[in-house]
C-alpha positions, 0 to 999 in steps of 0.5 A: 500500500502506498500512502502520501500526505499533501498540503494544499490550498483547497480540496480541488488542488488535493484531488488533482494531485491525488489523481495524478500521483496515485490514480483514480482508485486512491482512497482519502484517509484523513483531512484537516485544516492546519495553520502555518506559522505567523507573527502577531501582525501577519497571520497566514491563511490555513492550509488543508492536510490530506492523507491518501492511499492506494493499494499496490498490485499484488501478484499471487499464483494459483495452486493447481489442486486435484479434482478430487480434492476440490470435490471433497472441499465442496462437500464440507460445510461452510464455515465463517472462520478465517482459516476456512476462506479460500485464498482470494477471500483471505487476501481481500479480508487481510487487505481490509484489516490492513486498511483499518490498521493503517488508518489508525496508524496514520491518525496516530502519526498525524497527532504525533507530528502535530504535537511536535510541530507545536513544540518547535519555535516555528509553531503557530501562535496559539490563542493563549499566547496571543492573549498573553502578549496583549496582556503584557503589552498593557502591563508594560504601560502600568495597567494592572493585570486584572484590568488588562484581562478585562479589556482583552476579554471585551475585545475578544468578543468582537475580534478574533486575535488570530485573524486581526492584525496588531494595530486593529487589536490595539485600536480596539483596546483603546476604545474599551479603555476610553469607555472605562474612563467614563464621564469627566467631572470638574467644577460645577454649579448646581445650587443656585443662590448658595456657594458651591463648596469644594474640599481638597483632600489627599496625602502630604506632598501631592500639591493640593495647595498649588492645585487649589490656587490654579483652579481658583485662578481659572474661576476668577480670571477666566469664568469671572466667578466670585471665589472664597478660599479657606485653609485648614492646613495650619500644620505647615506654615509654608502652606498658609503663606503660599496660599496667602500669596496666591490670594493677594495676587489674584485678589481672592479673600482667604480665611485661615481656620485653626479649629474646625469650629471656626469653619462655620464663621468663615462660610458665613463670610463667604455666603455671597460667593459662587464657590468656596474652596477649602484646603486641608492639611496633608497627612500620611494616608496611614494616619488614624486622624484622617477620618476624624479631621474630615468628620469635624469639618463636614459637621458645619457643611450642608453639602460639599464636593471632594477632590481627592488629589493624587500624585502621578509619581506615586506607585500603584501600590501606594495609590491603592493604599491611599484610596483604601484609607479614604474609604470613609468618603461617600463620593469624590472626584479624582484629581491627578497632579505632576503628570509632567514628572510621570514616566507612565500613565496607566494608573489613571485608568487603574484608579478610575476602574478600582474606585469607579469615581470620575476624573476631574483635572490634571496638573502638568507643572508648577505655573499658576494658573496655566499648568492645569487642564481638565481631564480629556479622555483622548489625551489620556488614551494617548498618554497611556498607549502612545507615550513610551517610557 
């Protein structure tokens, strides 16, 4: 028996080759689709593997038997046992059995070859390995693995990673990441006739005071709003002096409170303002006084909106710890500082997904009032995906 293996584009090509090489009596034993090797950007079309066989001519010689022997045999009862078959039937039965065994052998051989091919460096890239590649791609941009897998899971509902090129997958991931970023919430005015009160919270050293001054300057100089400033950050004399300097330059009144009880009087003084911005003391996020300080202040506030200020130079581990330390807050808006000092921007997406809170502003330098901008989803996507370390 002659067995041949063909790799072809389609069955028409296979049939032509089999007829030409093995003849019209050839038998197809097995067919399957396989994929040739490829890289992430260029995936080749699958080819078809066809295994065919043909019985080779077998020359046999008949044995001349005496007439009486033939008569005796015809008189014996028929038996279904293999040993009682005449030589020609034995030969047919043997060939059939060999064909069955051959098919089994061919199938085992195909499976073995397939296994070996998948172990070689030139093997086709599996779905799993491609998933790992794109997860690593996102992790290199400081996106947490759990979030990266969520993004890729959604992408795969729309795109097969085996069929689309690299750029298509990246663009799809950008779309999903953009959706995760959600709505942007900055300063808004929803209580007419009363000032809207905003409090700035966050650990020491993130730039709360400078950020507050930038927002105050914009509201005054650009939006022509009436602003009142309050600082409760009396632990650092430099912070109080810094805000005093800004208030004098901008012509915005400032009240310094040394105890929470003084907040009520300061709020009354600013009752005619559009906005009141409150600076708070920067404390370590591990401080046990975070919640008590906040609780003391909000007792005197009918309503308040909070900006939780985070520095982009902080690691994700510390950011997550900071977020957990402020879990007593019902609601807040994420404000990221020092984007100009950051080397990667994945934590913007990480914190947004982990907290579910809206983004608000970014600061991009020390200049007041210029170096602040409203969070922009298109810019964030560009920061995360296109700005390399």
